[in-house]
All heavy atoms as a GROMACS GRO file, in nm:
protein
  607
    1MET      N    1  -1.900   1.011   1.412
    1MET     CA    2  -1.921   0.949   1.540
    1MET      C    3  -1.820   1.002   1.642
    1MET      O    4  -1.858   1.032   1.755
    1MET     CB    5  -1.908   0.797   1.528
    1MET     CG    6  -2.020   0.728   1.453
    1MET     SD    7  -2.182   0.746   1.530
    1MET     CE    8  -2.161   0.659   1.682
    2CYS      N    9  -1.695   1.012   1.600
    2CYS     CA   10  -1.593   1.060   1.693
    2CYS      C   11  -1.626   1.202   1.740
    2CYS      O   12  -1.615   1.233   1.858
    2CYS     CB   13  -1.456   1.056   1.626
    2CYS     SG   14  -1.396   0.890   1.593
    3ARG      N   15  -1.666   1.285   1.647
    3ARG     CA   16  -1.698   1.423   1.683
    3ARG      C   17  -1.815   1.428   1.779
    3ARG      O   18  -1.815   1.502   1.876
    3ARG     CB   19  -1.729   1.504   1.557
    3ARG     CG   20  -1.749   1.653   1.588
    3ARG     CD   21  -1.796   1.725   1.466
    3ARG     NE   22  -1.927   1.669   1.433
    3ARG     CZ   23  -2.024   1.737   1.374
    3ARG    NH1   24  -2.004   1.859   1.336
    3ARG    NH2   25  -2.140   1.681   1.349
    4HIS      N   26  -1.916   1.348   1.755
    4HIS     CA   27  -2.034   1.347   1.842
    4HIS      C   28  -2.000   1.297   1.982
    4HIS      O   29  -2.051   1.350   2.081
    4HIS     CB   30  -2.147   1.264   1.780
    4HIS     CG   31  -2.204   1.328   1.658
    4HIS    ND1   32  -2.265   1.451   1.660
    4HIS    CD2   33  -2.209   1.286   1.530
    4HIS    CE1   34  -2.305   1.483   1.538
    4HIS    NE2   35  -2.272   1.384   1.456
    5PHE      N   36  -1.917   1.196   1.992
    5PHE     CA   37  -1.876   1.147   2.124
    5PHE      C   38  -1.795   1.252   2.199
    5PHE      O   39  -1.807   1.267   2.320
    5PHE     CB   40  -1.799   1.016   2.114
    5PHE     CG   41  -1.888   0.895   2.116
    5PHE    CD1   42  -1.945   0.847   1.999
    5PHE    CD2   43  -1.917   0.831   2.235
    5PHE    CE1   44  -2.028   0.736   2.000
    5PHE    CE2   45  -2.001   0.720   2.238
    5PHE     CZ   46  -2.058   0.673   2.120
    6ARG      N   47  -1.715   1.330   2.124
    6ARG     CA   48  -1.641   1.438   2.190
    6ARG      C   49  -1.736   1.545   2.238
    6ARG      O   50  -1.728   1.591   2.353
    6ARG     CB   51  -1.537   1.499   2.095
    6ARG     CG   52  -1.456   1.611   2.162
    6ARG     CD   53  -1.356   1.677   2.068
    6ARG     NE   54  -1.408   1.709   1.936
    6ARG     CZ   55  -1.483   1.817   1.907
    6ARG    NH1   56  -1.518   1.900   2.003
    6ARG    NH2   57  -1.523   1.839   1.784
    7GLU      N   58  -1.830   1.584   2.150
    7GLU     CA   59  -1.925   1.689   2.187
    7GLU      C   60  -2.016   1.646   2.302
    7GLU      O   61  -2.044   1.723   2.393
    7GLU     CB   62  -2.009   1.728   2.066
    7GLU     CG   63  -1.930   1.801   1.959
    7GLU     CD   64  -2.010   1.820   1.830
    7GLU    OE1   65  -2.124   1.768   1.821
    7GLU    OE2   66  -1.958   1.887   1.739
    8ASP      N   67  -2.065   1.523   2.297
    8ASP     CA   68  -2.163   1.476   2.396
    8ASP      C   69  -2.098   1.429   2.527
    8ASP      O   70  -2.156   1.450   2.634
    8ASP     CB   71  -2.246   1.362   2.339
    8ASP     CG   72  -2.334   1.408   2.222
    8ASP    OD1   73  -2.350   1.531   2.204
    8ASP    OD2   74  -2.385   1.321   2.149
    9TYR      N   75  -1.981   1.365   2.518
    9TYR     CA   76  -1.925   1.301   2.637
    9TYR      C   77  -1.783   1.346   2.670
    9TYR      O   78  -1.723   1.297   2.766
    9TYR     CB   79  -1.924   1.148   2.619
    9TYR     CG   80  -2.060   1.093   2.586
    9TYR    CD1   81  -2.089   1.048   2.458
    9TYR    CD2   82  -2.161   1.087   2.683
    9TYR    CE1   83  -2.214   0.998   2.427
    9TYR    CE2   84  -2.287   1.037   2.652
    9TYR     CZ   85  -2.313   0.993   2.524
    9TYR     OH   86  -2.437   0.943   2.494
   10GLY      N   87  -1.726   1.436   2.590
   10GLY     CA   88  -1.590   1.481   2.615
   10GLY      C   89  -1.485   1.376   2.585
   10GLY      O   90  -1.373   1.385   2.634
   11LEU      N   91  -1.521   1.276   2.505
   11LEU     CA   92  -1.428   1.169   2.470
   11LEU      C   93  -1.350   1.208   2.344
   11LEU      O   94  -1.407   1.221   2.236
   11LEU     CB   95  -1.505   1.038   2.444
   11LEU     CG   96  -1.422   0.919   2.400
   11LEU    CD1   97  -1.328   0.877   2.512
   11LEU    CD2   98  -1.513   0.804   2.362
   12TYR      N   99  -1.220   1.228   2.360
   12TYR     CA  100  -1.136   1.262   2.246
   12TYR      C  101  -1.086   1.133   2.181
   12TYR      O  102  -1.045   1.040   2.251
   12TYR     CB  103  -1.018   1.349   2.291
   12TYR     CG  104  -1.062   1.490   2.320
   12TYR    CD1  105  -1.111   1.523   2.446
   12TYR    CD2  106  -1.058   1.589   2.223
   12TYR    CE1  107  -1.156   1.652   2.475
   12TYR    CE2  108  -1.102   1.717   2.250
   12TYR     CZ  109  -1.150   1.749   2.375
   12TYR     OH  110  -1.194   1.875   2.402
   13THR      N  111  -1.093   1.128   2.052
   13THR     CA  112  -1.055   1.006   1.979
   13THR      C  113  -0.954   1.041   1.869
   13THR      O  114  -0.940   1.157   1.831
   13THR     CB  115  -1.178   0.941   1.913
   13THR    OG1  116  -1.239   1.037   1.826
   13THR    CG2  117  -1.279   0.897   2.017
   14ARG      N  118  -0.890   0.939   1.821
   14ARG     CA  119  -0.799   0.951   1.707
   14ARG      C  120  -0.831   0.837   1.611
   14ARG      O  121  -0.861   0.727   1.654
   14ARG     CB  122  -0.652   0.940   1.749
   14ARG     CG  123  -0.607   1.047   1.846
   14ARG     CD  124  -0.602   1.183   1.778
   14ARG     NE  125  -0.551   1.285   1.865
   14ARG     CZ  126  -0.626   1.366   1.940
   14ARG    NH1  127  -0.756   1.351   1.942
   14ARG    NH2  128  -0.571   1.459   2.013
   15CYS      N  129  -0.821   0.865   1.483
   15CYS     CA  130  -0.843   0.763   1.381
   15CYS      C  131  -0.711   0.738   1.309
   15CYS      O  132  -0.642   0.831   1.271
   15CYS     CB  133  -0.947   0.809   1.280
   15CYS     SG  134  -1.111   0.830   1.349
   16ALA      N  135  -0.678   0.613   1.294
   16ALA     CA  136  -0.557   0.575   1.222
   16ALA      C  137  -0.595   0.529   1.081
   16ALA      O  138  -0.690   0.454   1.063
   16ALA     CB  139  -0.484   0.464   1.296
   17ARG      N  140  -0.520   0.577   0.984
   17ARG     CA  141  -0.539   0.533   0.846
   17ARG      C  142  -0.410   0.465   0.802
   17ARG      O  143  -0.304   0.526   0.800
   17ARG     CB  144  -0.569   0.652   0.755
   17ARG     CG  145  -0.702   0.717   0.787
   17ARG     CD  146  -0.730   0.833   0.696
   17ARG     NE  147  -0.733   0.786   0.558
   17ARG     CZ  148  -0.729   0.869   0.454
   17ARG    NH1  149  -0.718   0.997   0.472
   17ARG    NH2  150  -0.733   0.822   0.331
   18PHE      N  151  -0.420   0.340   0.770
   18PHE     CA  152  -0.302   0.262   0.734
   18PHE      C  153  -0.287   0.258   0.582
   18PHE      O  154  -0.382   0.236   0.509
   18PHE     CB  155  -0.313   0.120   0.788
   18PHE     CG  156  -0.324   0.116   0.938
   18PHE    CD1  157  -0.446   0.094   0.999
   18PHE    CD2  158  -0.213   0.136   1.017
   18PHE    CE1  159  -0.458   0.090   1.136
   18PHE    CE2  160  -0.223   0.134   1.154
   18PHE     CZ  161  -0.345   0.111   1.214
   19HIS      N  162  -0.165   0.279   0.536
   19HIS     CA  163  -0.134   0.275   0.393
   19HIS      C  164  -0.020   0.178   0.371
   19HIS      O  165   0.066   0.160   0.457
   19HIS     CB  166  -0.094   0.414   0.342
   19HIS     CG  167  -0.201   0.515   0.360
   19HIS    ND1  168  -0.305   0.530   0.271
   19HIS    CD2  169  -0.223   0.606   0.458
   19HIS    CE1  170  -0.385   0.626   0.313
   19HIS    NE2  171  -0.337   0.674   0.426
   20ASN      N  172  -0.018   0.116   0.256
   20ASN     CA  173   0.088   0.024   0.218
   20ASN      C  174   0.104  -0.092   0.315
   20ASN      O  175   0.213  -0.132   0.351
   20ASN     CB  176   0.221   0.098   0.202
   20ASN     CG  177   0.216   0.196   0.087
   20ASN    OD1  178   0.145   0.175  -0.010
   20ASN    ND2  179   0.290   0.304   0.098
   21VAL      N  180  -0.010  -0.146   0.361
   21VAL     CA  181  -0.011  -0.267   0.442
   21VAL      C  182  -0.036  -0.383   0.346
   21VAL      O  183  -0.134  -0.383   0.272
   21VAL     CB  184  -0.119  -0.262   0.552
   21VAL    CG1  185  -0.122  -0.392   0.630
   21VAL    CG2  186  -0.094  -0.144   0.645
   22LEU      N  187   0.053  -0.480   0.349
   22LEU     CA  188   0.048  -0.590   0.252
   22LEU      C  189   0.018  -0.722   0.320
   22LEU      O  190   0.042  -0.739   0.439
   22LEU     CB  191   0.181  -0.600   0.180
   22LEU     CG  192   0.229  -0.470   0.115
   22LEU    CD1  193   0.369  -0.487   0.064
   22LEU    CD2  194   0.135  -0.429   0.005
   23ARG      N  195  -0.029  -0.816   0.242
   23ARG     CA  196  -0.054  -0.952   0.290
   23ARG      C  197  -0.004  -1.050   0.185
   23ARG      O  198   0.023  -1.012   0.072
   23ARG     CB  199  -0.202  -0.973   0.318
   23ARG     CG  200  -0.287  -0.957   0.194
   23ARG     CD  201  -0.432  -0.971   0.227
   23ARG     NE  202  -0.510  -0.946   0.105
   23ARG     CZ  203  -0.625  -1.000   0.080
   23ARG    NH1  204  -0.679  -1.082   0.167
   23ARG    NH2  205  -0.689  -0.973  -0.030
   24SER      N  206   0.006  -1.174   0.223
   24SER     CA  207   0.047  -1.278   0.128
   24SER      C  208  -0.060  -1.294   0.021
   24SER      O  209  -0.179  -1.279   0.049
   24SER     CB  210   0.066  -1.412   0.199
   24SER     OG  211   0.167  -1.403   0.295
   25HIS      N  212  -0.017  -1.323  -0.099
   25HIS     CA  213  -0.109  -1.348  -0.210
   25HIS      C  214  -0.204  -1.230  -0.230
   25HIS      O  215  -0.324  -1.246  -0.240
   25HIS     CB  216  -0.187  -1.477  -0.190
   25HIS     CG  217  -0.100  -1.594  -0.158
   25HIS    ND1  218  -0.012  -1.646  -0.250
   25HIS    CD2  219  -0.084  -1.665  -0.045
   25HIS    CE1  220   0.053  -1.746  -0.194
   25HIS    NE2  221   0.012  -1.759  -0.070
   26GLU      N  222  -0.146  -1.111  -0.232
   26GLU     CA  223  -0.225  -0.988  -0.250
   26GLU      C  224  -0.303  -0.996  -0.382
   26GLU      O  225  -0.245  -1.013  -0.487
   26GLU     CB  226  -0.131  -0.868  -0.252
   26GLU     CG  227  -0.199  -0.735  -0.252
   26GLU     CD  228  -0.264  -0.701  -0.120
   26GLU    OE1  229  -0.210  -0.736  -0.015
   26GLU    OE2  230  -0.373  -0.642  -0.125
   27PRO      N  231  -0.435  -0.984  -0.375
   27PRO     CA  232  -0.512  -0.987  -0.499
   27PRO      C  233  -0.497  -0.856  -0.574
   27PRO      O  234  -0.463  -0.753  -0.516
   27PRO     CB  235  -0.657  -1.005  -0.452
   27PRO     CG  236  -0.658  -0.941  -0.318
   27PRO     CD  237  -0.520  -0.966  -0.259
   28GLY      N  238  -0.523  -0.859  -0.701
   28GLY     CA  239  -0.517  -0.735  -0.778
   28GLY      C  240  -0.549  -0.761  -0.922
   28GLY      O  241  -0.532  -0.870  -0.973
   29THR      N  242  -0.599  -0.662  -0.986
   29THR     CA  243  -0.627  -0.668  -1.128
   29THR      C  244  -0.517  -0.591  -1.198
   29THR      O  245  -0.477  -0.484  -1.153
   29THR     CB  246  -0.764  -0.603  -1.157
   29THR    OG1  247  -0.862  -0.666  -1.076
   29THR    CG2  248  -0.802  -0.615  -1.302
   30ALA      N  249  -0.467  -0.645  -1.305
   30ALA     CA  250  -0.356  -0.582  -1.378
   30ALA      C  251  -0.382  -0.433  -1.398
   30ALA      O  252  -0.481  -0.393  -1.456
   30ALA     CB  253  -0.335  -0.651  -1.511
   31GLY      N  254  -0.291  -0.353  -1.346
   31GLY     CA  255  -0.302  -0.209  -1.359
   31GLY      C  256  -0.369  -0.143  -1.239
   31GLY      O  257  -0.367  -0.022  -1.227
   32ARG      N  258  -0.429  -0.221  -1.150
   32ARG     CA  259  -0.497  -0.163  -1.034
   32ARG      C  260  -0.447  -0.223  -0.902
   32ARG      O  261  -0.505  -0.201  -0.799
   32ARG     CB  262  -0.648  -0.184  -1.045
   32ARG     CG  263  -0.710  -0.111  -1.164
   32ARG     CD  264  -0.860  -0.117  -1.160
   32ARG     NE  265  -0.912  -0.085  -1.028
   32ARG     CZ  266  -0.962   0.032  -0.993
   32ARG    NH1  267  -0.964   0.131  -1.079
   32ARG    NH2  268  -1.010   0.052  -0.872
   33GLU      N  269  -0.337  -0.296  -0.907
   33GLU     CA  270  -0.285  -0.359  -0.787
   33GLU      C  271  -0.198  -0.261  -0.709
   33GLU      O  272  -0.168  -0.152  -0.757
   33GLU     CB  273  -0.208  -0.486  -0.821
   33GLU     CG  274  -0.082  -0.463  -0.903
   33GLU     CD  275  -0.105  -0.455  -1.051
   33GLU    OE1  276  -0.134  -0.346  -1.100
   33GLU    OE2  277  -0.092  -0.556  -1.119
   34LYS      N  278  -0.156  -0.300  -0.591
   34LYS     CA  279  -0.069  -0.215  -0.509
   34LYS      C  280   0.074  -0.219  -0.564
   34LYS      O  281   0.108  -0.305  -0.645
   34LYS     CB  282  -0.074  -0.261  -0.364
   34LYS     CG  283  -0.211  -0.238  -0.302
   34LYS     CD  284  -0.210  -0.268  -0.155
   34LYS     CE  285  -0.348  -0.240  -0.098
   34LYS     NZ  286  -0.352  -0.251   0.045
   35ALA      N  287   0.156  -0.127  -0.517
   35ALA     CA  288   0.290  -0.107  -0.574
   35ALA      C  289   0.376  -0.233  -0.582
   35ALA      O  290   0.435  -0.258  -0.687
   35ALA     CB  291   0.363   0.002  -0.497
   36PRO      N  292   0.389  -0.315  -0.476
   36PRO     CA  293   0.475  -0.433  -0.489
   36PRO      C  294   0.428  -0.530  -0.598
   36PRO      O  295   0.509  -0.580  -0.676
   36PRO     CB  296   0.468  -0.499  -0.351
   36PRO     CG  297   0.433  -0.387  -0.260
   36PRO     CD  298   0.341  -0.300  -0.339
   37ALA      N  299   0.298  -0.553  -0.605
   37ALA     CA  300   0.246  -0.642  -0.708
   37ALA      C  301   0.261  -0.578  -0.846
   37ALA      O  302   0.289  -0.647  -0.945
   37ALA     CB  303   0.099  -0.674  -0.682
   38ALA      N  304   0.247  -0.447  -0.854
   38ALA     CA  305   0.260  -0.378  -0.983
   38ALA      C  306   0.402  -0.388  -1.037
   38ALA      O  307   0.421  -0.413  -1.156
   38ALA     CB  308   0.218  -0.231  -0.968
   39ILE      N  309   0.501  -0.370  -0.951
   39ILE     CA  310   0.640  -0.378  -0.998
   39ILE      C  311   0.673  -0.521  -1.041
   39ILE      O  312   0.741  -0.542  -1.141
   39ILE     CB  313   0.742  -0.323  -0.896
   39ILE    CG1  314   0.880  -0.306  -0.959
   39ILE    CG2  315   0.752  -0.411  -0.774
   39ILE    CD1  316   0.889  -0.197  -1.059
   40CYS      N  317   0.622  -0.619  -0.970
   40CYS     CA  318   0.643  -0.759  -1.009
   40CYS      C  319   0.581  -0.786  -1.146
   40CYS      O  320   0.643  -0.847  -1.232
   40CYS     CB  321   0.584  -0.854  -0.906
   40CYS     SG  322   0.674  -0.855  -0.750
   41ARG      N  323   0.458  -0.737  -1.166
   41ARG     CA  324   0.391  -0.756  -1.294
   41ARG      C  325   0.470  -0.689  -1.406
   41ARG      O  326   0.493  -0.748  -1.513
   41ARG     CB  327   0.249  -0.699  -1.289
   41ARG     CG  328   0.175  -0.707  -1.423
   41ARG     CD  329   0.036  -0.646  -1.416
   41ARG     NE  330   0.033  -0.511  -1.361
   41ARG     CZ  331   0.061  -0.400  -1.430
   41ARG    NH1  332   0.100  -0.409  -1.555
   41ARG    NH2  333   0.053  -0.283  -1.373
   42LYS      N  334   0.517  -0.567  -1.383
   42LYS     CA  335   0.592  -0.495  -1.486
   42LYS      C  336   0.723  -0.566  -1.521
   42LYS      O  337   0.760  -0.575  -1.638
   42LYS     CB  338   0.623  -0.352  -1.440
   42LYS     CG  339   0.502  -0.262  -1.440
   42LYS     CD  340   0.542  -0.122  -1.395
   42LYS     CE  341   0.424  -0.027  -1.403
   42LYS     NZ  342   0.465   0.113  -1.375
   43VAL      N  343   0.793  -0.616  -1.421
   43VAL     CA  344   0.920  -0.686  -1.445
   43VAL      C  345   0.895  -0.815  -1.524
   43VAL      O  346   0.967  -0.845  -1.620
   43VAL     CB  347   0.993  -0.715  -1.312
   43VAL    CG1  348   1.108  -0.812  -1.332
   43VAL    CG2  349   1.041  -0.585  -1.250
   44ILE      N  350   0.794  -0.890  -1.485
   44ILE     CA  351   0.762  -1.015  -1.556
   44ILE      C  352   0.721  -0.986  -1.701
   44ILE      O  353   0.767  -1.053  -1.794
   44ILE     CB  354   0.652  -1.094  -1.482
   44ILE    CG1  355   0.706  -1.146  -1.350
   44ILE    CG2  356   0.596  -1.207  -1.568
   44ILE    CD1  357   0.601  -1.198  -1.254
   45GLN      N  358   0.637  -0.883  -1.722
   45GLN     CA  359   0.596  -0.848  -1.857
   45GLN      C  360   0.716  -0.806  -1.942
   45GLN      O  361   0.726  -0.842  -2.059
   45GLN     CB  362   0.492  -0.736  -1.856
   45GLN     CG  363   0.355  -0.782  -1.813
   45GLN     CD  364   0.255  -0.667  -1.805
   45GLN    OE1  365   0.293  -0.551  -1.793
   45GLN    NE2  366   0.127  -0.700  -1.811
   46ALA      N  367   0.807  -0.729  -1.884
   46ALA     CA  368   0.925  -0.684  -1.958
   46ALA      C  369   1.012  -0.803  -1.997
   46ALA      O  370   1.066  -0.808  -2.107
   46ALA     CB  371   1.005  -0.584  -1.875
   47LYS      N  372   1.026  -0.897  -1.906
   47LYS     CA  373   1.108  -1.016  -1.935
   47LYS      C  374   1.044  -1.102  -2.044
   47LYS      O  375   1.110  -1.142  -2.139
   47LYS     CB  376   1.126  -1.097  -1.806
   47LYS     CG  377   1.209  -1.221  -1.822
   47LYS     CD  378   1.352  -1.184  -1.849
   47LYS     CE  379   1.438  -1.311  -1.851
   47LYS     NZ  380   1.572  -1.284  -1.897
   48LEU      N  381   0.912  -1.124  -2.030
   48LEU     CA  382   0.843  -1.208  -2.129
   48LEU      C  383   0.837  -1.144  -2.267
   48LEU      O  384   0.843  -1.213  -2.369
   48LEU     CB  385   0.702  -1.242  -2.080
   48LEU     CG  386   0.693  -1.332  -1.957
   48LEU    CD1  387   0.548  -1.349  -1.914
   48LEU    CD2  388   0.758  -1.467  -1.984
   49SER      N  389   0.826  -1.012  -2.272
   49SER     CA  390   0.817  -0.944  -2.401
   49SER      C  391   0.953  -0.924  -2.466
   49SER      O  392   0.962  -0.890  -2.584
   49SER     CB  393   0.749  -0.807  -2.384
   49SER     OG  394   0.835  -0.718  -2.313
   50GLY      N  395   1.060  -0.942  -2.386
   50GLY     CA  396   1.194  -0.927  -2.440
   50GLY      C  397   1.244  -0.784  -2.439
   50GLY      O  398   1.357  -0.758  -2.481
   51THR      N  399   1.163  -0.688  -2.391
   51THR     CA  400   1.209  -0.548  -2.388
   51THR      C  401   1.308  -0.524  -2.276
   51THR      O  402   1.394  -0.438  -2.287
   51THR     CB  403   1.090  -0.451  -2.369
   51THR    OG1  404   1.027  -0.478  -2.244
   51THR    CG2  405   0.990  -0.463  -2.481
   52ASN      N  406   1.294  -0.600  -2.167
   52ASN     CA  407   1.381  -0.586  -2.050
   52ASN      C  408   1.387  -0.444  -1.996
   52ASN      O  409   1.487  -0.402  -1.941
   52ASN     CB  410   1.522  -0.637  -2.080
   52ASN     CG  411   1.521  -0.786  -2.107
   52ASN    OD1  412   1.442  -0.861  -2.050
   52ASN    ND2  413   1.607  -0.831  -2.196
   53GLN      N  414   1.278  -0.368  -2.016
   53GLN     CA  415   1.269  -0.232  -1.964
   53GLN      C  416   1.132  -0.212  -1.898
   53GLN      O  417   1.032  -0.267  -1.945
   53GLN     CB  418   1.284  -0.129  -2.075
   53GLN     CG  419   1.420  -0.127  -2.140
   53GLN     CD  420   1.428  -0.020  -2.248
   53GLN    OE1  421   1.330   0.044  -2.282
   53GLN    NE2  422   1.546  -0.002  -2.302
   54ILE      N  423   1.132  -0.134  -1.791
   54ILE     CA  424   1.006  -0.095  -1.728
   54ILE      C  425   1.007   0.055  -1.708
   54ILE      O  426   1.113   0.118  -1.696
   54ILE     CB  427   0.982  -0.166  -1.593
   54ILE    CG1  428   1.091  -0.132  -1.492
   54ILE    CG2  429   0.972  -0.316  -1.612
   54ILE    CD1  430   1.063  -0.182  -1.353
   55GLU      N  431   0.889   0.114  -1.707
   55GLU     CA  432   0.877   0.258  -1.684
   55GLU      C  433   0.860   0.285  -1.536
   55GLU      O  434   0.774   0.226  -1.470
   55GLU     CB  435   0.755   0.314  -1.760
   55GLU     CG  436   0.737   0.462  -1.741
   55GLU     CD  437   0.616   0.516  -1.814
   55GLU    OE1  438   0.543   0.437  -1.878
   55GLU    OE2  439   0.593   0.638  -1.805
   56ILE      N  440   0.942   0.371  -1.484
   56ILE     CA  441   0.934   0.414  -1.345
   56ILE      C  442   0.898   0.561  -1.346
   56ILE      O  443   0.964   0.642  -1.410
   56ILE     CB  444   1.069   0.395  -1.270
   56ILE    CG1  445   1.113   0.249  -1.275
   56ILE    CG2  446   1.059   0.446  -1.128
   56ILE    CD1  447   1.024   0.155  -1.197
   57TRP      N  448   0.792   0.596  -1.274
   57TRP     CA  449   0.749   0.737  -1.269
   57TRP      C  450   0.828   0.812  -1.165
   57TRP      O  451   0.876   0.755  -1.067
   57TRP     CB  452   0.602   0.744  -1.236
   57TRP     CG  453   0.513   0.686  -1.341
   57TRP    CD1  454   0.547   0.645  -1.467
   57TRP    CD2  455   0.374   0.661  -1.329
   57TRP    NE1  456   0.439   0.597  -1.533
   57TRP    CE2  457   0.330   0.605  -1.451
   57TRP    CE3  458   0.281   0.681  -1.229
   57TRP    CZ2  459   0.198   0.570  -1.474
   57TRP    CZ3  460   0.151   0.645  -1.251
   57TRP    CH2  461   0.110   0.590  -1.372
   58GLY      N  462   0.840   0.941  -1.183
   58GLY     CA  463   0.907   1.026  -1.086
   58GLY      C  464   1.056   1.039  -1.115
   58GLY      O  465   1.107   0.992  -1.216
   59SER      N  466   1.125   1.103  -1.023
   59SER     CA  467   1.267   1.131  -1.040
   59SER      C  468   1.356   1.014  -1.001
   59SER      O  469   1.475   1.015  -1.028
   59SER     CB  470   1.305   1.252  -0.954
   59SER     OG  471   1.291   1.220  -0.817
   60GLY      N  472   1.300   0.917  -0.931
   60GLY     CA  473   1.379   0.805  -0.882
   60GLY      C  474   1.429   0.826  -0.740
   60GLY      O  475   1.494   0.739  -0.683
   61HIS      N  476   1.400   0.941  -0.683
   61HIS     CA  477   1.445   0.971  -0.547
   61HIS      C  478   1.336   0.946  -0.443
   61HIS      O  479   1.362   0.956  -0.324
   61HIS     CB  480   1.492   1.117  -0.537
   61HIS     CG  481   1.613   1.143  -0.620
   61HIS    ND1  482   1.740   1.102  -0.585
   61HIS    CD2  483   1.626   1.205  -0.740
   61HIS    CE1  484   1.825   1.137  -0.679
   61HIS    NE2  485   1.759   1.200  -0.774
   62GLN      N  486   1.214   0.918  -0.487
   62GLN     CA  487   1.105   0.893  -0.394
   62GLN      C  488   1.128   0.760  -0.322
   62GLN      O  489   1.191   0.670  -0.375
   62GLN     CB  490   0.969   0.886  -0.467
   62GLN     CG  491   0.931   1.012  -0.538
   62GLN     CD  492   0.990   1.023  -0.678
   62GLN    OE1  493   1.076   0.948  -0.717
   62GLN    NE2  494   0.944   1.122  -0.751
   63THR      N  495   1.075   0.751  -0.202
   63THR     CA  496   1.081   0.626  -0.128
   63THR      C  497   0.942   0.588  -0.081
   63THR      O  498   0.854   0.674  -0.070
   63THR     CB  499   1.173   0.637  -0.005
   63THR    OG1  500   1.121   0.736   0.082
   63THR    CG2  501   1.315   0.673  -0.045
   64ARG      N  502   0.922   0.462  -0.056
   64ARG     CA  503   0.798   0.411   0.001
   64ARG      C  504   0.834   0.314   0.111
   64ARG      O  505   0.939   0.252   0.107
   64ARG     CB  506   0.715   0.337  -0.103
   64ARG     CG  507   0.650   0.425  -0.205
   64ARG     CD  508   0.556   0.341  -0.288
   64ARG     NE  509   0.491   0.425  -0.387
   64ARG     CZ  510   0.376   0.396  -0.443
   64ARG    NH1  511   0.314   0.285  -0.411
   64ARG    NH2  512   0.322   0.475  -0.532
   65SER      N  513   0.746   0.304   0.206
   65SER     CA  514   0.765   0.202   0.308
   65SER      C  515   0.643   0.111   0.306
   65SER      O  516   0.532   0.156   0.280
   65SER     CB  517   0.784   0.266   0.445
   65SER     OG  518   0.669   0.341   0.480
   66PHE      N  519   0.666  -0.014   0.334
   66PHE     CA  520   0.560  -0.114   0.333
   66PHE      C  521   0.563  -0.190   0.464
   66PHE      O  522   0.669  -0.206   0.524
   66PHE     CB  523   0.576  -0.210   0.216
   66PHE     CG  524   0.570  -0.139   0.083
   66PHE    CD1  525   0.686  -0.098   0.019
   66PHE    CD2  526   0.449  -0.113   0.024
   66PHE    CE1  527   0.680  -0.032  -0.101
   66PHE    CE2  528   0.442  -0.046  -0.098
   66PHE     CZ  529   0.558  -0.005  -0.160
   67MET      N  530   0.447  -0.237   0.505
   67MET     CA  531   0.438  -0.311   0.630
   67MET      C  532   0.353  -0.436   0.605
   67MET      O  533   0.249  -0.429   0.540
   67MET     CB  534   0.370  -0.223   0.736
   67MET     CG  535   0.353  -0.292   0.868
   67MET     SD  536   0.286  -0.188   1.002
   67MET     CE  537   0.211  -0.050   0.924
   68TYR      N  538   0.401  -0.548   0.655
   68TYR     CA  539   0.326  -0.672   0.644
   68TYR      C  540   0.210  -0.670   0.744
   68TYR      O  541   0.224  -0.618   0.854
   68TYR     CB  542   0.418  -0.792   0.668
   68TYR     CG  543   0.353  -0.923   0.637
   68TYR    CD1  544   0.317  -0.955   0.506
   68TYR    CD2  545   0.325  -1.014   0.736
   68TYR    CE1  546   0.255  -1.074   0.477
   68TYR    CE2  547   0.263  -1.135   0.708
   68TYR     CZ  548   0.228  -1.163   0.578
   68TYR     OH  549   0.166  -1.282   0.549
   69ILE      N  550   0.098  -0.725   0.707
   69ILE     CA  551  -0.024  -0.717   0.787
   69ILE      C  552  -0.005  -0.769   0.929
   69ILE      O  553  -0.056  -0.711   1.025
   69ILE     CB  554  -0.143  -0.790   0.718
   69ILE    CG1  555  -0.272  -0.771   0.794
   69ILE    CG2  556  -0.113  -0.937   0.699
   69ILE    CD1  557  -0.323  -0.631   0.800
   70ASP      N  558   0.072  -0.877   0.948
   70ASP     CA  559   0.095  -0.930   1.083
   70ASP      C  560   0.166  -0.829   1.171
   70ASP      O  561   0.134  -0.815   1.289
   70ASP     CB  562   0.176  -1.060   1.077
   70ASP     CG  563   0.096  -1.175   1.016
   70ASP    OD1  564  -0.027  -1.161   0.999
   70ASP    OD2  565   0.158  -1.278   0.986
   71ASP      N  566   0.262  -0.755   1.114
   71ASP     CA  567   0.333  -0.652   1.189
   71ASP      C  568   0.240  -0.536   1.224
   71ASP      O  569   0.247  -0.480   1.334
   71ASP     CB  570   0.453  -0.600   1.111
   71ASP     CG  571   0.556  -0.708   1.086
   71ASP    OD1  572   0.571  -0.798   1.172
   71ASP    OD2  573   0.623  -0.703   0.980
   72CYS      N  574   0.151  -0.502   1.133
   72CYS     CA  575   0.054  -0.396   1.159
   72CYS      C  576  -0.038  -0.434   1.274
   72CYS      O  577  -0.061  -0.355   1.365
   72CYS     CB  578  -0.028  -0.370   1.033
   72CYS     SG  579  -0.150  -0.239   1.049
   73LEU      N  580  -0.088  -0.556   1.271
   73LEU     CA  581  -0.178  -0.601   1.377
   73LEU      C  582  -0.107  -0.606   1.511
   73LEU      O  583  -0.165  -0.567   1.615
   73LEU     CB  584  -0.236  -0.737   1.342
   73LEU     CG  585  -0.327  -0.740   1.220
   73LEU    CD1  586  -0.366  -0.883   1.186
   73LEU    CD2  587  -0.449  -0.654   1.242
   74GLU      N  588   0.017  -0.651   1.512
   74GLU     CA  589   0.092  -0.656   1.638
   74GLU      C  590   0.114  -0.514   1.693
   74GLU      O  591   0.104  -0.491   1.813
   74GLU     CB  592   0.225  -0.726   1.616
   74GLU     CG  593   0.307  -0.741   1.743
   74GLU     CD  594   0.437  -0.815   1.718
   74GLU    OE1  595   0.446  -0.896   1.624
   74GLU    OE2  596   0.532  -0.789   1.795
   75GLY      N  597   0.143  -0.420   1.602
   75GLY     CA  598   0.166  -0.284   1.645
   75GLY      C  599   0.042  -0.218   1.702
   75GLY      O  600   0.049  -0.141   1.798
   76VAL      N  601  -0.072  -0.248   1.646
   76VAL     CA  602  -0.197  -0.190   1.695
   76VAL      C  603  -0.233  -0.251   1.828
   76VAL      O  604  -0.273  -0.187   1.922
   76VAL     CB  605  -0.312  -0.212   1.594
   76VAL    CG1  606  -0.445  -0.170   1.652
   76VAL    CG2  607  -0.285  -0.134   1.467
   0.00000   0.00000   0.00000
């Protein structure tokens, strides 16, 4: 649609793709949830199982940023 509006009417558009936007009570299925819920699940499972260990992928130097949905809406 954006391309057609540019071609037909000269209207240039931009599309925003939001990642890591969170909300309260984020739903999720074990193993398919977003990162914050996944780390909570892993920590709770480690505590309940008595292993007190969780697996973290990568080198440990990666970072992520998260944004609460209300902040995202205000920014838009």
